[in-house]
C-alpha positions in Angstrom: 118.9 103.9 125.0 116.9 103.6 128.2 115.5 106.3 130.4 117.9 107.5 133.0 115.5 106.7 135.8 115.3 103.0 134.8 117.8 100.4 136.1 118.6 96.9 135.0 120.3 95.4 132.0 119.6 96.9 128.7 117.9 94.7 126.2 120.0 94.0 123.2 118.7 95.0 119.7 118.3 92.0 117.4 119.3 92.9 113.9 118.8 90.3 111.2 120.2 90.7 107.7 120.8 94.5 107.7 122.9 95.7 104.8 126.6 95.2 105.6 127.6 98.1 103.4 125.8 100.7 105.3 127.7 103.8 106.5 127.3 105.8 109.7 128.5 109.3 109.3 130.3 110.8 112.3 127.8 113.1 114.0 128.5 115.0 117.2 126.2 114.0 120.0 123.6 116.6 120.6 122.0 117.5 123.9 119.3 115.0 124.9 117.1 117.3 126.9 115.3 120.6 126.5 115.6 123.5 128.9 113.7 122.8 132.1 113.1 119.1 131.6 114.0 116.7 134.4 117.1 114.8 133.4 115.7 111.6 134.8 112.8 111.7 132.3 115.0 112.0 129.2 115.9 109.0 127.1 119.5 108.5 126.1 120.7 108.8 122.5 124.3 107.6 122.4 126.5 106.6 119.4 125.2 103.0 119.6 121.6 104.2 119.4 122.4 106.4 116.5 124.0 103.5 114.7 120.8 101.5 115.2 118.7 104.4 113.9 120.9 104.2 110.7 120.6 100.4 110.4 116.8 100.5 110.8 116.6 103.3 108.1 118.8 101.1 105.9 116.4 98.2 106.4 113.3 100.3 105.6 114.6 101.6 102.3 116.2 98.2 101.3 112.8 96.6 101.8 111.2 99.2 99.6 113.8 98.7 96.8 113.6 94.9 97.1 109.8 95.2 96.5 110.7 96.3 93.0 113.0 93.4 92.3 112.5 90.1 94.1 109.3 88.1 93.9 107.6 88.1 97.2 110.0 90.7 98.7 107.1 92.5 100.2 106.1 89.5 102.4 106.3 90.4 106.1 108.5 87.4 107.0 111.1 88.5 104.4 111.3 92.1 105.5 114.6 93.3 107.0 112.7 95.5 109.4 111.3 92.4 111.1 114.7 91.9 112.6 114.4 94.9 114.9 112.9 94.7 118.4 113.6 96.1 121.8 115.3 99.4 122.2 114.8 100.6 118.5 112.1 99.3 116.3 109.1 100.3 114.1 106.0 101.4 115.8 102.9 99.4 115.0 101.5 102.2 112.9 104.7 102.5 110.9 104.8 98.8 110.4 101.3 98.8 108.9 102.2 101.8 106.7 105.3 100.0 105.4 103.3 96.9 104.6 101.0 99.1 102.5 103.9 100.9 100.9 105.5 97.5 99.9 102.2 96.3 98.5 101.9 99.5 96.4 105.5 99.2 95.2 104.7 95.6 94.1 101.9 97.0 91.9 104.4 99.5 90.5 106.8 96.7 89.7 104.0 95.1 87.6 103.4 98.3 85.8 107.1 98.7 85.1 107.3 95.2 83.8 104.5 95.8 81.4 106.4 98.8 80.1 109.5 96.7 79.6 111.2 97.8 82.7 112.5 95.0 84.9 115.3 94.9 87.6 117.3 91.8 88.3 118.9 93.1 91.5 119.4 96.1 93.7 121.6 97.6 96.4 120.7 100.2 98.9 122.8 101.9 101.5 121.9 104.6 104.0 124.1 107.2 105.6 123.1 109.0 108.9 123.8 112.7 108.3 122.6 114.3 111.5 120.5 113.6 114.6 118.4 116.2 116.5 117.0 115.2 119.9 114.3 117.3 121.7 112.9 115.7 124.8 111.5 112.3 123.9 111.6 112.9 120.1 114.6 112.3 117.9 114.8 113.3 114.2 117.4 111.6 112.0 118.4 113.0 108.6 119.6 110.3 106.3 120.8 109.9 102.7 119.7 106.8 100.7 121.8 105.7 97.8 120.3 103.0 95.6 121.4 101.2 92.5 119.1 99.0 90.4 120.4 96.6 87.7 118.3 96.4 84.6 117.3 92.9 83.7 118.5 91.4 80.4 120.1 94.6 79.2 121.3 94.1 75.7 123.8 95.8 73.4 124.9 99.2 74.6 121.9 99.6 76.9 122.7 100.9 80.4 123.3 98.1 82.9 122.2 100.1 85.9 120.2 103.1 87.0 120.7 104.8 90.4 119.5 107.6 92.6 120.0 109.4 95.9 117.2 110.4 98.2 117.1 112.3 101.4 114.7 111.5 104.2 113.9 112.6 107.8 112.9 109.8 110.2 111.1 110.6 113.5 111.7 108.4 116.5 109.7 108.7 119.8 110.7 107.2 123.1 108.0 105.2 125.0 107.7 105.1 128.8 110.4 102.4 129.0 112.8 104.6 127.1 112.7 102.4 123.9 112.8 104.3 120.6 110.0 103.6 118.0 110.1 104.8 114.4 106.9 106.8 114.0 107.4 108.8 110.8 109.3 108.8 107.5 109.4 112.0 105.4 111.1 112.5 102.0 112.9 115.9 102.1 114.0 116.2 98.5 112.0 118.7 96.5 111.2 116.4 93.6 110.0 113.2 95.2 111.0 111.2 92.1 112.8 108.2 93.4 111.4 105.0 91.9 110.9 103.4 95.3 108.9 106.2 96.9 105.2 106.8 96.8 105.6 110.5 97.7 103.7 112.8 95.4 106.0 114.9 93.3 106.3 118.6 94.2 104.0 120.9 92.3 105.3 124.2 90.9 103.1 127.2 90.2 104.0 129.4 87.3 105.2 132.9 88.3 102.9 134.7 85.9 99.4 134.5 84.5 100.4 136.3 81.3 98.7 134.4 78.4 101.3 135.8 76.0 103.8 133.2 77.2 104.5 130.5 74.6 102.7 127.3 75.4 104.6 124.0 74.6 102.5 121.3 73.0 102.1 118.0 74.9 104.0 114.9 73.8 102.6 111.5 73.4 104.0 108.5 75.4 103.2 105.6 73.1 106.1 103.3 72.2 107.9 103.1 68.8 107.0 106.4 67.2 108.6 107.5 63.9 112.2 108.4 64.6 113.3 112.0 64.5 117.1 112.0 64.3 119.1 115.0 65.1 120.5 116.7 62.1 121.8 120.0 63.5 125.4 120.2 64.9 125.0 123.6 66.6 125.6 122.1 70.1 127.8 119.4 71.6 125.3 116.9 72.8 127.9 114.5 74.1 129.2 117.3 76.3 125.7 117.9 77.7 125.4 114.2 78.6 128.9 114.0 80.0 128.2 117.0 82.3 124.9 115.5 83.5 126.4 112.1 84.3 129.4 113.7 86.0 127.3 115.9 88.3 124.1 113.9 88.9 125.1 113.3 92.5 128.2 115.5 92.9 127.0 119.0 92.5 129.2 121.6 90.7 130.2 124.1 93.2 130.4 126.8 90.5 126.6 127.0 90.8 124.2 127.3 93.7 122.3 124.2 94.9 118.5 124.8 95.0 117.5 121.3 96.2 115.2 121.9 99.1 115.2 125.6 98.6 111.7 126.1 97.2 109.3 125.0 94.5 111.0 123.1 91.7 114.2 122.2 93.6 117.5 122.0 91.6 116.2 120.2 88.5 116.1 123.1 86.0 119.2 124.7 87.3 121.0 121.4 86.7 119.6 121.0 83.2 120.6 124.6 82.3 124.2 123.8 83.5 124.3 120.8 81.2 123.0 122.8 78.2 125.6 125.5 78.9 128.3 122.8 78.9 127.1 121.8 75.5 127.2 125.3 74.0 124.2 127.3 75.0 125.3 130.9 75.4 124.2 133.4 77.9 121.6 136.0 77.0 122.3 138.7 79.7 119.6 141.0 81.0 117.0 141.4 83.7 116.6 138.2 85.9 112.8 138.3 85.6 112.8 138.6 81.8 112.0 135.1 80.4 113.6 136.2 77.1 117.0 136.2 78.9 119.0 133.3 80.1 122.2 133.2 82.2 123.6 131.6 85.3 126.7 131.4 87.4 127.7 131.2 91.0 126.5 134.7 91.8 123.3 135.3 89.8 120.9 133.3 87.7 118.0 134.4 85.5 114.6 132.9 86.3 114.7 131.1 83.0 118.0 129.4 84.1 116.5 127.9 87.3 112.7 128.0 86.8 110.8 125.1 85.2 108.2 127.2 83.3 110.5 130.1 82.7 113.0 127.8 81.0 110.2 126.5 78.8 109.2 130.1 77.8 112.8 131.1 77.0 113.6 127.8 75.1 110.6 128.3 72.8 110.8 132.1 72.4 114.6 131.9 71.6 114.0 129.1 69.0 116.8 127.1 70.7 114.3 124.2 71.0 111.4 122.8 69.0 108.7 120.4 70.3 108.7 116.7 69.7 105.5 114.8 69.2 106.5 111.8 71.4 108.8 111.4 74.4 110.4 108.3 72.7 111.6 110.6 69.9 114.1 112.3 72.2 117.8 111.9 71.6 120.8 112.7 73.8 120.8 116.3 74.9 117.0 116.7 74.6 114.9 117.9 77.5 111.7 116.4 79.1 109.4 118.4 81.3 106.5 117.0 83.3 103.2 118.5 84.7 102.4 115.9 87.3 99.0 117.3 88.4 98.0 118.5 85.0 97.2 122.1 86.2 99.0 123.7 83.2 102.2 124.5 85.1 105.2 122.3 84.5 106.8 120.8 87.6 110.0 119.0 86.7 112.9 119.2 84.1 115.2 116.3 83.0 117.8 115.8 80.3 118.4 112.8 78.1 122.0 111.5 78.8 121.8 108.2 77.0 119.6 106.4 74.4 119.5 102.7 73.5 117.0 100.5 71.7 114.7 103.4 71.0 114.5 104.2 74.8 115.8 107.6 76.1 117.4 107.5 79.6 117.0 110.6 81.8 119.4 112.1 84.3 118.2 114.8 86.7 118.3 116.4 90.2 115.8 116.4 93.0 116.0 113.4 93.5 119.5 113.0 92.1 119.0 110.3 89.4 121.2 108.7 86.7 119.9 107.0 83.6 116.3 106.4 84.5 114.4 105.2 81.4 111.5 107.3 80.1 109.5 104.1 80.3 109.9 104.0 84.0 108.9 107.7 84.4 105.8 107.2 82.3 104.8 104.0 84.0 105.2 105.6 87.4 103.2 108.7 86.5 100.8 107.6 83.8 98.4 110.5 84.3 101.0 113.3 84.0 101.4 115.6 81.0 104.7 115.4 79.2 106.6 118.0 77.1 109.6 116.9 75.0 112.0 119.5 73.6 114.6 119.0 70.8 117.6 121.1 71.7 
């Protein structure tokens, strides 16, 4: 942990209350110096230091999740990150930024509560995937897995919702060789975890052709007139089962587009679920939005693209618009234009419905059964598009 030119007893890291269920992935120790640098100037990153990186990351994201659940969880004296000092700790700037983040998440909790969304408890674990060290900078790639328990769930309503999120943490060594956490960056394409304030990724449509069908926006008011499904063309239970099976375990029969460009893996994932429920391929040219097909080797743009999927879905008459997001049923699709620029940014599928509330499952971030109320409360200024499949 210390610089090699320093002597004396290492200071011990004080860790209070870090989550006991955290996991440290086995990562090979990478070189701790760049070419030409003097060895005596380079800080040491050994297995113990990496373990402390992981525990600090766990504390950061647990604090964020707790801000959505426990009253007063955002108070400085209750934060798990306060238990870190010495060789690995938050920088003063990061500590201030996390205070602001927890305050903002507390405000989100109030908005969620007004929308009928409350969480009684939560659990967060963090896995350290890889560590890259260059000189006096270390970057740690981590995976956060969080489960939130719905408060006072009744009847057949889901008891929990969960998500996975990927982050990159930047640590910098000071003159004494102590590592300080100086930056936290979400690396998923979507940025749609309930405990993050990251702005969702924006997607630009690939064409300016005004002949493309334009989906009407859906309202977000509660308790609209019900629009039950009457058609039996597709197997909607199979769609939901596929989505809930593969929300965090990707099907290797398809490529993974998370982190591979605008839009991430969200539409690719929804297309897979629709295919599992009976949507048939329409072969042809990959750029033709009137075609739809996808497998391990090739995918049409309408299979993986947010806006292209919308064009195909409407042109093919496989979907029809719904006037309100709360009218969606299992197997229906919701798209969102977060920045209201006319280009849709994200695609989700309804995998459960209870008490008049649709629950959405999606990729980028990988998420299981997040209520439409939570989505709307978190992004109240977005445009929403609901499709009956």
